[in-house]
Every structure is written in C-alpha cells, then in structure tokens.
C-alpha positions, 0 to 999 in steps of 0.5 A: 225160562229154564230152572235148576233147582237142588234140592226139590223134593223136599218141604219148600222144593216140591212147592217150587216146582209145581208153581214153576211148572204151574208157570208153564217152566222147564224145571230140572231136579238135581236130586240125591234120589233119583228114585225118589224124586219120580215118585215125588214128580211123576213124568206124566203130571210132570212134562216139563221136568227133567230128573239129574242125578247129583254127588253134591260132595263130587265134581261130575257130569251133573255141573255141565246141565247148569248150561243153558239153564236161566236160573238156579234155586238152591235149596240144599241142606239135611234139616237143623232140629231134627236128631242131637248135634253129636259132632257128626250131624255139626258137620253133615248139617255144614257139610250139606250147605257149605260143599253142595253149594261150593259144587254148583257154584263150580259147575256155574262158572264153568257154564256157557251160557252161564245162567243169570240168577242165583237164589240161594236159601239162607237161615234167621240162624244167621242172627243168631238168638235172643227175646230182646233185640230186632234184626232186620238184613242189615244186622250183624251175625249171631256166634253161635254154630247156626250163624256159623253155619249161615255165615259159610253157607252164604260165602260159598254162595257169594263167589257166585259174583266173580262170574258177573251172575247175579245173586239174592240171598234168602234168610228163611223164618220157620216156614209154615205149611200141611207138614214141615214144622207146624205138622210136628205141633199140631198131633198134641194139639189134637189130642188135647195137649197142645201149648208153647214150647218151653217159657213161651217168651220167646219169639217166632219168626215164620212165613207161609210157604206160599209166601216164600214160593212167590218171594223164591220166584221174584228173586228169579225173575225180578233183575233190580233185585240182588243181596240178602233179604229176610223170608220171614213174615212182617209180623214175628209173634212170641212162641205163646203167641202162636201156640194160642192162635194155633189152639184157637184154629184148632178149638182146642187148648193151647194153655200146656205147655212143653218143659224145655227139659223133654225138647233136649233130652230128645235132640240135645243142641239142638232144642236151640232152634225151637227154645231160642228164638229171634224177632226178623223183620224184612225190611228190604224185602218189603222196601223191594216192594215184595206183597205178602200173602199171608202176613199176620199168623192166626189167618195165616193157618186158618187157611193152611188147616182149613 
C-alpha cells in the first residue's frame, strides 16, 4: 500500500509512519520543512519513504504526487494549547486546518488514479465542553471557537466525497504517549508538585497513541469504515482521576492542583483545552469492532512510563 501522510513529523504522525514502514508499506511524507523530515526519517532507516516539500496554502507540483497513492492521512494542524489565542493565533489555528485540507482535497480531485480513502483528523473539541453531558458520534456540535474550527475542518474534508473517495474522520481525544500532553504533565509530578489541573472535575477524554495509530491503520484498510468515529478510549476519566493514576504510576504525590488562574495567565483562552473538558464515548468505533489495547487509564500510563 502507498500512503501519503500530511503532518507526519508530529507526535502522532511520526509513530504512524514508523508503523506503516515496519509493515512494508510505501510512505510519502508531505512536509513544510523537508530538512526536519529528513532528520526525523533518515533514509538509511526508512528506505521506502519519500519526502515531498509542499506549501499548505498554495497549489503546486506537490499535488501531482497524490496520484497513485492508495490512501491519504491528513494530520496537519498547528498545536491548539501552546500559546495565547490572539486574533492572529486563532486565524493561524483555523488556516492550518481549513486551507491545508482544502488544497489536499483539490489535489485528490485532480489525481488520476485517485486514492481510495482519505483519513482526516478532527478533534473532540467539535462537541464543545461540559461537566455533565456525554457525547458520542451522533451528538450536535458545540458553539465555541474550537467547535467552529472542527466543523470548518470537517466540512472541507467532506468535499472529497464528491470525487468518490471514501472519507473517515477521526475526532481525536487527548493523545497519550511519551511526549505530547503527557510529557508536559510529568515535570511537576517528578518534582513532587503534581496534581489535577484546575478544579479536577473536568472530563479528560484520552486515547493511547498506539491505539490511535491502530485505528488510523484500520481506517486505511477497512472499506466498510466510513464517516465520523471518535478516537477516544472507552473509559474517559475526570482530571482528578487522571492525576491520581499518574501519581500512582510515578510513585509521586498528586494532591497539589495547578490553579486555573496560572494556566489562564499563560494561555488565555487557550487554557479552555485543559480547564474545560467533555466526556466523549467512542460508540461507533466500538460498534465497528475496533479492539482497544489500552482502554483503561492506569494500565495505559504504566505502559507508556515503564
């Protein structure tokens, strides 16, 4: 199988490429930074990998490379909770998803032959936030900024169906692995200053990175899989439970909360991502027969941190 991956050098994409190449597939990495991609994927270790520089905003020769691919995985998008949400930052967060996906769908429409499937990332921010509601794939969208981003992102991806290409949209929860969001939580725990972020009552809908990559691979190869699927573990937890489990795995205390105002001072509106959550269940994912390797938070953390 020949697979194009956009966002391949990121936390999820890099592991996906490792799994694809280990299974003998040919991978085309589309990247804005070819030098970085060459460092992440050295030719000696990835002989079946081709690196293609592209501009996510403009059309170009890179679009011709989509022809002949069996599948495309779109993981592109700037990190949500890294800096304050200034108007410029909000525009960048939207454009990195909307415009990249738009150009990608245009490339697929022009391709001959066309790929058979587009697996496009989205996020559980689609549903908005709540401490009381439970969401699944049939739930209505929220009305905040992240929900707007996700709806716009998914709308652009949905246009690929006009080309007769199967579409799978994965709404990602918080992805846990060595690095990413978990990596940022480890330092205070290791300094014996760990604890829940904010009230601790907000929901933490998560997924182990290996399960997410397995779900992407399933989406690429299972023709019956189509539409929206929640990429979250079947047992979401409250933030306080997450902190307790992390403290137990690290043999560290987990009683010292990170106050909301401290996070808001650093990230502004971006703090919503961790201070407010949503309980998201992967009902359609489970109904499709996907089997999670890490469905429960503490064993998942033990595997990651062992």
